[in-house]
C-alpha positions as CSV (number, residue, x, y, z in Angstrom):
1,M,4.1,15.5,-21.1
2,G,1.9,16.6,-18.2
3,R,0.3,14.4,-15.6
4,R,-3.1,13.0,-16.6
5,N,-4.6,13.6,-13.1
6,P,-3.0,16.7,-11.7
7,R,-3.1,17.1,-8.0
8,P,-5.3,19.7,-6.4
9,R,-3.6,22.9,-5.4
10,G,-1.3,22.4,-2.4
11,A,-1.8,18.6,-2.4
12,L,1.9,17.8,-3.2
13,E,3.1,20.1,-0.4
14,S,0.7,18.3,2.0
15,E,2.0,14.9,0.8
16,V,5.6,16.0,1.4
17,V,4.8,17.4,4.9
18,A,3.1,14.0,5.7
19,C,6.2,12.2,4.4
20,L,8.6,14.3,6.5
21,A,6.3,14.0,9.6
22,A,6.3,10.2,9.3
23,A,10.1,9.9,9.0
24,D,12.4,9.1,11.9
25,G,14.8,11.9,10.9
26,P,15.6,14.3,8.1
27,L,15.2,13.2,4.5
28,T,17.0,14.0,1.3
29,P,14.9,14.9,-1.8
30,A,15.7,11.5,-3.2
31,Q,14.3,9.8,-0.1
32,V,11.2,11.9,-0.2
33,Q,10.8,11.0,-3.9
34,T,11.1,7.3,-3.1
35,E,8.6,7.5,-0.3
36,L,6.0,9.3,-2.4
37,G,6.5,7.1,-5.5
38,D,3.9,8.0,-8.0
39,D,6.5,8.6,-10.7
40,L,7.3,12.1,-9.4
41,A,10.3,13.8,-11.0
42,Y,13.3,14.5,-8.6
43,T,13.1,18.2,-9.7
44,T,9.4,18.3,-8.7
45,V,10.2,17.0,-5.2
46,L,13.2,19.4,-4.9
47,T,11.1,22.4,-6.0
48,T,8.4,21.5,-3.5
49,L,10.9,21.1,-0.7
50,S,12.5,24.5,-1.7
51,R,9.1,26.2,-1.6
52,L,8.4,24.7,1.8
53,H,11.8,25.9,3.0
54,D,11.0,29.4,1.7
55,K,7.7,29.3,3.6
56,Q,9.6,28.3,6.8
57,V,7.8,25.0,7.0
58,V,10.9,22.9,6.8
59,T,14.6,23.4,7.7
60,R,17.4,22.5,5.3
61,E,20.8,21.3,6.2
62,P,23.8,20.3,4.0
63,H,24.3,16.6,3.8
64,G,27.1,15.5,1.4
65,R,26.3,16.9,-2.0
66,A,22.6,17.3,-1.2
67,H,20.5,18.7,1.6
68,V,18.3,17.0,4.2
69,Y,14.9,18.4,5.2
70,R,12.9,18.2,8.3
71,L,9.7,19.8,9.5
72,V,10.1,22.9,11.7
73,G,7.2,21.8,14.0
74,G,4.8,18.9,13.8
75,R,2.5,18.0,10.9
76,T,-0.4,19.8,12.4
77,D,1.5,23.1,12.7
78,A,2.9,22.7,9.1
79,E,-0.6,22.0,7.6
80,A,-2.1,24.9,9.6
81,G,0.6,27.3,8.5
82,L,0.1,26.3,4.8
83,T,-3.7,26.7,5.1
84,A,-3.4,30.1,6.8
85,R,-1.0,31.2,4.1
86,E,-3.5,30.2,1.4
87,M,-6.3,32.0,3.2
88,R,-4.2,35.1,3.4
89,K,-3.3,35.0,-0.3
90,L,-7.0,34.7,-1.1
91,L,-7.9,37.6,1.1
92,D,-5.2,39.7,-0.5
93,G,-6.3,38.7,-4.0
94,G,-8.2,41.9,-4.7
95,V,-11.7,40.8,-3.8
96,D,-13.9,42.7,-1.2
97,R,-12.3,41.5,2.0
98,A,-15.2,42.5,4.2
99,S,-17.6,40.5,2.0
100,V,-15.3,37.5,2.0
101,L,-14.8,37.6,5.8
102,A,-18.6,38.1,6.4
103,Q,-19.4,35.1,4.2
104,F,-16.7,33.0,6.0
105,V,-17.9,34.0,9.5
106,G,-21.5,33.6,8.5
107,R,-20.9,29.9,7.6
108,L,-19.0,28.9,10.8
109,D,-20.6,26.5,13.2
110,E,-21.0,27.7,16.8
111,D,-17.9,26.1,18.1
112,S,-15.7,27.5,15.4
113,E,-17.2,30.9,15.8
114,Q,-16.5,30.8,19.5
115,L,-12.9,29.6,18.8
116,L,-12.4,32.5,16.4
117,R,-13.7,35.0,19.1
118,D,-11.4,33.5,21.6
119,L,-8.4,33.8,19.3
120,L,-9.2,37.4,18.4
121,D,-9.6,38.3,22.1
122,R,-6.2,36.7,22.8
123,R,-4.6,38.7,20.0
124,R,-6.0,41.9,21.5
125,S,-4.6,40.9,24.8
126,G,-1.1,40.6,23.4
127,F,-1.0,36.8,23.2
128,G,-0.1,34.9,19.9
129,P,-1.8,31.8,18.6
130,G,0.8,29.6,20.1
131,D,1.0,31.1,23.5
132,G,-0.6,28.3,25.5
133,P,-4.0,26.7,25.6
134,L,-7.2,28.7,25.2
135,A,-9.0,29.4,28.5
């Protein structure tokens, strides 16, 4: 039987990221399952953690017969990385990229547009998104 109220796309990953961010240390899948409650199956939690590991959002270390998981960076970095990955998948989905990007940029507020310009300028200068604060 399926869930009556399925989560929106990516919501479970976000919940797992939030759970790991709130933890004092690494967690096993069973601990994540307990924290999230909501009658999630162990295999669902394990699959979600495995996917986050494949996306390099979490690290995985052996711990007895299981593994423990922890965020690679903070919650903000993890959420930003997952969002950027989704945006990239949508752009690579076969639609007219120029049109999609034009629509996106056309709907930005002034502050977001300036931030995007600053980030593009930094990229052209050889700096990455995590290379210090924007000037």
